[in-house]
N, C-alpha and C positions, 0 to 999 in steps of 0.2 A: 133168141130163145135159149133158155137155160134148161139143161137136161134134168135138173132137179124138179122141174115142173112137169116132167113127162112121166106118166105112169106106165107100168107094164115092162116089157122086155126090150127097151130101147137099145141096149148094148148088143143083144143077140141080133136084132133086126139090122142095126148099123153094120155090125161085123159081117153078117151074111151078105149084105149088099156090097160091102167093100171087097170081100173075097171074089166077087164076080167081076171085078174090074181087073184087067190084066196087070199083074204086079201088085195088086191091092192086098193080096193075102199076106204079103211080107209085113205090112204094118197094121193090119186089122186088129189082131189080138193085142199087139204092143200098145196101140193108141187107146183101145178100150180099157186095158189094164191101167194106163196112166190116168185116165179121167174118171173111171168108175170107182166108187167107194161104197162100202157096205152101209155107211151112214148117209142117208139121202140128203141131209143138210149139207154135206161136204161134197156132193157131186158137182162137177164143173164140166163145161163143154169146151174149155180152152186149157191148153197145156203148153209149157215151154220146156225145151230140153236141148242139150248140146248135140249137134249133128254127128260129129265124129265118134263120141263115146256110144251114142245110140246105135250107129251103124256097126261098131265093134261088138256091142252086146248082141246084135242080131246076126253077126257073122257075115256081114256084107260090106261092100264099099259105100262110102257116103253118097256117091252118085246114084247107087241103087235106091237109097232112101229118098233122095230128091226126086228121082223118076217116079217112084211109087206115090209120093206126095202130089206130084203134078197130075198123075193119072186120076187119083182120088179126087183132086180138086176139079179136074175136067169133068168128072162124073157127077159133080155137085154134092159130094159127100163131106167136103171140108174146105176150109180156106186156110192158107198158110203163108208164112213169110220167114225168110232167113235174115238174120241180123248179124252184122260183123263180117270179118274177112272169110272168104270161102273155106279156107282151111281150118278155121276156128269159129264157125258160125253157130249161133243159137237159133233154134227153130221154134216158132210159135204156131200152134195148130188149133183150129176151132172146128170141132165136129159139128156138122149140120144135120138136122133131123128132117128137114123138108127136102126130100129127094124123090125123084120119079124113076121108075124102071127104064123108061125110054132113054134117059140120060146115060145110062150105063152102056148102051150099045155103041155110043160114039167115043167112049173113053180111050180106046187104043189109038185113035187117029187125031184127037183134038190136042191143041197146044194151048198153054196159058202162061202168063207171066207170074212171077211170085206176087201173090196178093196179100194185103194186110189181113190179119186175123180180125174177125168181128167179135164183139162181145155182146 
């Protein structure tokens, strides 16, 4: 599903749900800012970025970003995968719009492997 086909306030809805996931608030606005664009033709649901510079920009360690990505993935809000060496990896994230409130309750205890981004 491409976000360009979704009308309304998808970014606000997604970010609100992401902030309810423990640690999700760290990346909620960052990811929405990366994928949202004022031009609806250019909106995308997938973004890639270097992990270490992103963590530096957020003022946290790369492990905090990875943990937040895992928790958001466990909550069904995104898929993600890191490519390359851990110290210099690039991350690909796909925001998902089909999420359920019940999935958010288990986010803190669920675990997942790095999963490939969907397009």
